[in-house]
N, C-alpha and C positions, 0 to 999 in steps of 0.2 A: 416835539417842539413849537411854540407860541407862534403864530403868526405875524404879530405885531413886534417881536423881538430884535427883529435886525439882525438875525446870526441866519446863516441860510441853514446851517442844519448840518454843516460839512465841518469836519477838524484842518484848524492848518497843522499841516506837515512841520514835524522841527526838524527843523538843519541836523547836520552830523556835529553838533555843537558836545563836546565833552565833558564831565564836569573832572576840575583835576584829582590828578593822583596823587596821595600824600608820599611825599621821597623814603618816611621811615616805616609804614607800613608793607605790609607782605607783597602786592601787587606792586607796591611802590621800586621794593627794590629788585622785582620780576620785572619789571619794566625797563628800570637800568640798566639791568642784564642784556634786554633784546637791543634796544638803542644803541649799544657800546658792541653787540655784536654785530649787529645794522652798521657801524659806521663801521666798521672794520672789513664786513664783507663788497662795501663798494671803496674802500680801497684796494681791496684786491681785483676786481673789477677792473677799477682803472688800471692798474699793472698791469695786470692780461691785455686787457686793450692795446698797449705801448707792447709787450712783447708780440704780439698778432701782427702788429702792424712794422714792427722792427721784421719780424721772421719774412713775413711777405716782400718786404727790400730785399733784405739778405739772398730769399730765394731768386729776383730778379734780377741780382748781381748778376748772381754764379751760371745765371744764362737761362733760365724756365721760362717756357714762355706765360704772357697769364691766366691764361686759360687754364693752363696746369697749376698753377699757382693757386687760381680761383677753386677747382675742385680740392685739392688741400685744405683750402686756406676756410673753403666752405661757406664761399661766397656769392657774387655774381661778378663775371670778369669784370663787368664794370666799376666795381665797387675796387678792384686790384686798383684800375688805371686811375683812380680818383688818388687811391690812397698812394700813387708814383706819383702821383701829379702835384702833392703838399709838397713844402718846400722843406719841414719837418715832421718828424714826426710832433703827434698830437701833445 
């Protein structure tokens, strides 16, 4: 590189900007399918989260101590306490 060119010699790093994928291409159809599955997975994760908290509440109402619930729910006892302190399930 010439000293008077005004450039340092380092290439500027590109950000993670991708060119749009044409929806009618094979890649576009595959992308649409993956995004649809991703949305379904997000919905399922939210539903399981609600179910998890509901079961924590049911176990507590049936007399289980928080430490026992925490062990079965695979969360810290403080997490069980916070779940039970909420007015309603998220």
